[in-house]
Structure formats: structure tokens, C-alpha cells
C-alpha positions as CSV (number, residue, x, y, z in Angstrom):
1,M,1.6,4.8,-10.9
2,L,-1.6,4.9,-8.8
3,N,-2.6,1.5,-9.9
4,C,0.9,0.1,-9.0
5,Y,0.3,1.0,-5.3
6,A,-3.3,-0.2,-5.4
7,E,-2.4,-3.5,-7.1
8,F,0.4,-4.2,-4.6
9,I,-1.7,-3.3,-1.5
10,N,-4.7,-5.3,-2.8
11,T,-2.6,-8.3,-3.6
12,E,-1.0,-8.3,-0.2
13,M,-4.2,-7.8,1.6
14,E,-5.7,-10.7,-0.3
15,K,-2.7,-13.0,0.4
16,Q,-2.9,-12.2,4.1
17,E,-6.7,-12.2,4.3
18,M,-6.5,-8.7,5.7
19,S,-9.4,-6.2,5.5
20,I,-9.1,-2.5,4.9
21,S,-10.1,-2.0,8.6
22,A,-7.4,-4.3,9.8
23,L,-4.8,-2.6,7.6
24,S,-6.0,0.7,8.8
25,R,-5.6,-0.2,12.4
26,G,-2.2,-1.9,11.8
27,A,-0.8,1.0,9.8
28,G,-2.4,3.8,11.8
29,V,-3.9,5.3,8.6
30,P,-7.5,6.3,8.3
31,H,-9.8,3.7,6.7
32,S,-11.0,6.3,4.2
33,T,-7.4,7.0,3.1
34,I,-6.6,3.3,2.6
35,S,-9.9,2.8,0.7
36,Q,-9.0,5.6,-1.7
37,I,-5.5,4.2,-2.2
38,V,-6.7,0.6,-2.9
39,R,-9.2,1.9,-5.4
40,G,-6.5,3.8,-7.2
41,K,-8.1,7.2,-6.5
42,V,-5.1,8.7,-4.7
43,S,-1.4,8.0,-4.5
44,P,-0.1,7.6,-0.9
45,Q,2.4,10.0,0.6
46,I,5.7,8.3,1.4
47,G,5.1,8.2,5.1
48,T,1.7,6.7,4.6
49,F,3.1,4.1,2.2
50,E,5.8,3.3,4.7
51,R,3.3,2.6,7.4
52,I,1.1,0.5,5.1
53,C,4.2,-1.5,4.0
54,D,5.2,-2.0,7.6
55,A,1.7,-3.3,8.5
56,L,1.9,-5.7,5.5
57,G,5.3,-6.9,6.7
58,Y,7.4,-5.2,4.0
59,D,10.4,-2.9,4.2
60,L,10.0,0.3,2.2
61,I,13.5,-0.1,0.7
62,M,12.3,-3.2,-1.0
63,M,9.2,-1.4,-2.3
64,K,11.4,1.4,-3.7
65,R,13.0,-1.3,-6.0
66,I,9.6,-2.3,-7.2
67,D,8.6,1.3,-7.8
68,K,11.8,1.8,-9.8
69,K,11.0,-1.2,-12.0
70,V,7.5,0.1,-12.7
71,K,8.8,3.5,-13.7
72,E,11.3,1.9,-16.1
73,N,8.5,0.0,-17.9
């Protein structure tokens, strides 16, 4: 599951040419926390993931659908 979050965030950051610092500022989440998440070291808390999704331009409800698909596989 950790890699699911890391993969999604890394992919979106790459598509949007966004750095960890820019995502950190946009989401209001410490740089160190985002760094750990994108490296697959920790799983984000729901509120943190919601802020990250928002900063990336995604709605958390949509992300819940992705999460459900990953759990099914």
C-alpha cells in the first residue's frame, strides 16, 4: 500500500513538473513528510493525503476509488 501512494504522488509530481518543495508549500505539509511518503517509507494520514491530493489538483473521493482498486488486486 505504501508504494501505491508513493507511485501516485511521484507520477503526478513528474507530470506537473512539481518539486517536493513546491508540493510541500501547496499542501501545507512538511517537506520531510512528503519526502518520506514519496520514498515509500511512510503511509500518509488521511488528512495529509487529502491536502496532497488537493495540491496536485485531485479530489480525495476519486483517490478512494483508486485505493479500493489497489486493495482488490
